C-alpha positions as CSV (number, residue, x, y, z in Angstrom):
1,M,0.0,0.0,0.0
2,K,1.3,3.4,-1.0
3,P,1.8,6.1,1.7
4,M,-0.6,9.1,1.8
5,P,0.4,12.0,-0.5
6,R,2.3,14.7,1.3
7,L,-0.3,17.4,0.4
8,K,-3.2,15.4,1.7
9,E,-1.5,14.7,4.9
10,R,-0.7,18.4,5.3
11,Y,-4.4,19.2,4.5
12,Q,-5.7,16.9,7.2
13,Q,-3.1,17.8,9.9
14,E,-2.6,21.6,9.4
15,V,-5.1,23.1,7.0
16,V,-8.4,21.6,8.5
17,P,-7.7,22.8,12.1
18,R,-6.6,26.3,10.9
19,L,-9.7,26.7,8.6
20,L,-12.0,25.4,11.4
21,K,-10.7,28.0,13.7
22,E,-10.4,30.9,11.3
23,F,-13.9,30.6,9.7
24,S,-15.5,29.2,12.9
25,Y,-17.2,26.2,11.2
26,K,-19.4,24.1,13.4
27,T,-18.2,20.8,11.9
28,V,-15.2,19.4,10.0
29,M,-17.4,18.6,7.0
30,Q,-18.0,22.4,6.4
31,V,-14.2,22.9,5.9
32,P,-13.5,23.5,2.2
33,R,-11.6,20.7,0.4
34,L,-10.2,20.0,-3.0
35,K,-12.7,18.2,-5.4
36,K,-10.7,17.9,-8.6
37,V,-8.1,19.4,-10.9
38,V,-8.8,19.8,-14.6
39,L,-6.0,20.4,-17.1
40,N,-6.9,21.6,-20.6
41,I,-4.9,22.3,-23.7
42,G,-6.9,24.1,-26.4
43,L,-5.7,23.4,-30.0
44,G,-6.8,26.1,-32.4
45,E,-4.2,24.9,-34.9
46,V,-5.7,21.4,-35.2
47,T,-7.7,22.5,-38.3
48,T,-4.5,23.1,-40.2
49,N,-2.2,20.6,-38.4
50,P,-3.8,17.3,-37.6
51,K,-0.6,16.0,-35.8
52,A,-1.0,18.7,-33.2
53,M,-3.7,16.6,-31.4
54,E,-1.4,13.6,-31.0
55,A,1.5,15.7,-29.7
56,A,-0.7,17.5,-27.2
57,Q,-2.1,14.2,-26.0
58,K,1.4,12.9,-25.4
59,D,2.4,16.0,-23.5
60,L,-0.6,16.0,-21.3
61,E,-0.3,12.3,-20.6
62,A,3.4,12.8,-19.6
63,I,2.4,15.6,-17.3
64,T,-0.5,13.9,-15.5
65,G,0.0,10.2,-15.9
66,Q,-3.5,9.8,-17.3
67,H,-4.8,9.4,-20.8
68,P,-6.4,12.7,-22.0
69,V,-9.9,13.0,-23.4
70,I,-10.4,14.8,-26.7
71,T,-12.8,17.8,-26.5
72,R,-14.9,18.6,-29.5
73,A,-16.5,21.8,-30.8
74,R,-20.1,22.3,-29.6
75,R,-21.1,24.5,-32.5
76,S,-19.8,25.6,-35.9
77,I,-18.0,28.9,-36.2
78,S,-17.2,29.8,-39.8
79,A,-14.8,32.6,-38.9
80,F,-12.5,30.0,-37.3
81,K,-13.2,27.3,-40.0
82,L,-14.7,25.2,-37.2
83,R,-17.4,22.6,-37.6
84,Q,-19.6,21.1,-34.9
85,G,-18.0,17.9,-33.5
86,M,-14.4,18.7,-34.7
87,P,-11.7,18.0,-32.2
88,I,-10.4,21.2,-30.6
89,G,-8.5,20.2,-27.5
90,V,-7.5,17.7,-24.9
91,M,-8.3,17.6,-21.2
92,V,-7.6,15.5,-18.1
93,T,-9.5,15.4,-14.8
94,L,-7.5,14.4,-11.7
95,R,-9.1,13.3,-8.5
96,G,-7.9,11.7,-5.2
97,R,-4.2,10.7,-4.9
98,M,-3.2,11.9,-8.4
99,M,-4.8,15.3,-7.7
100,Y,-2.8,15.8,-4.5
101,E,0.4,14.7,-6.1
102,F,-0.1,16.9,-9.1
103,L,-0.8,20.0,-7.0
104,D,2.2,19.3,-4.8
105,K,4.4,19.1,-7.9
106,L,2.8,22.2,-9.4
107,A,3.4,24.4,-6.3
108,N,6.9,23.1,-5.4
109,V,8.5,22.2,-8.8
110,V,6.7,23.6,-11.8
111,L,5.8,27.2,-10.7
112,P,9.3,28.0,-9.4
113,R,10.8,26.9,-12.8
114,I,8.8,29.6,-14.6
115,R,11.0,32.6,-15.6
116,D,10.2,35.9,-13.8
117,F,7.5,34.2,-11.6
118,Q,6.1,36.6,-9.1
119,G,3.3,34.5,-7.7
120,L,-0.1,33.5,-8.9
121,P,-2.7,36.2,-9.3
122,R,-5.1,36.5,-6.4
123,N,-8.1,37.5,-8.5
124,S,-8.5,34.3,-10.6
125,F,-11.3,32.9,-8.5
126,D,-14.7,32.4,-10.1
127,G,-16.9,33.6,-7.2
128,R,-17.5,30.0,-5.9
129,G,-14.0,29.3,-4.6
130,N,-12.6,27.6,-7.7
131,Y,-9.3,28.8,-9.1
132,T,-8.1,28.9,-12.7
133,L,-4.5,29.5,-13.8
134,G,-2.9,29.5,-17.3
135,L,0.6,28.4,-18.1
136,K,2.2,29.8,-21.3
137,E,4.2,26.7,-22.0
138,Q,4.2,23.0,-21.1
139,L,8.0,23.0,-20.8
140,A,7.8,24.1,-17.1
141,F,6.9,20.5,-16.3
142,P,10.0,18.3,-15.8
143,E,8.3,15.3,-17.6
144,V,8.1,17.1,-20.9
145,D,11.3,16.7,-22.9
146,Y,12.3,19.9,-24.7
147,D,13.8,18.0,-27.7
148,K,10.7,16.0,-28.3
149,I,8.0,18.7,-28.5
150,D,6.9,20.1,-31.9
151,K,5.5,23.4,-30.6
152,V,5.2,25.3,-27.3
153,R,1.5,25.2,-26.1
154,G,-0.3,26.8,-23.3
155,L,-2.1,24.9,-20.6
156,E,-5.0,25.7,-18.4
157,V,-5.3,24.4,-14.8
158,V,-8.6,24.6,-12.9
159,I,-8.6,23.8,-9.2
160,V,-12.2,22.9,-8.1
161,T,-12.9,23.2,-4.4
162,T,-15.9,23.0,-2.1
163,A,-15.3,26.5,-0.9
164,Q,-18.4,28.7,-0.9
165,N,-16.7,32.0,-1.8
166,P,-13.3,33.3,-3.1
167,E,-12.0,34.1,0.5
168,E,-12.4,30.5,1.6
169,G,-10.9,29.2,-1.6
170,R,-8.0,31.7,-1.4
171,K,-7.2,30.7,2.2
172,L,-7.4,27.0,1.4
173,L,-4.9,27.3,-1.5
174,E,-2.6,29.5,0.6
175,L,-2.5,27.0,3.4
176,L,-1.9,24.2,0.9
177,G,1.3,26.1,-0.2
178,M,0.2,27.6,-3.5
179,P,2.3,30.7,-4.1
180,L,-0.4,33.5,-4.4
181,Q,0.8,37.1,-4.8
182,K,0.7,39.2,-1.7
183,G,-2.1,41.7,-1.7
């Protein structure tokens, strides 16, 4: 049996008691927790370069350790030469152990590797305690080999929590070690 992820252990031993005290919840079940992490790569160039989908899938699989799902266009948009049902991106949803391990790696390995990194913006919460961040290149992840990529692609990471408002979500992520900007 594998040991508990470091971040989950930290959540249970340090974060829960601090949030219980700070927001004066009546029960431990009210304390915000992480639900899932969704990673998404949008591929606008797939209409002109069909091999881009395969390359993006390989990159996302290397980063997460899970096979990505292909996302398809919901409707046709003639200005973008897009038809309904065409593949336009890849995404992965992480839960449980893999989610905790990914967030630990993101906060402690990936984000510090980004050039001129000043911290994550504090205002990227959606009003319900969920946080979205965008990375300009997949090369910040140590699993991606620079020599094997065909093109630098952006990556979107959505951290979904059970927090009821941005303040609770912000405090949860700060206590978990996410490097948010001071403000």
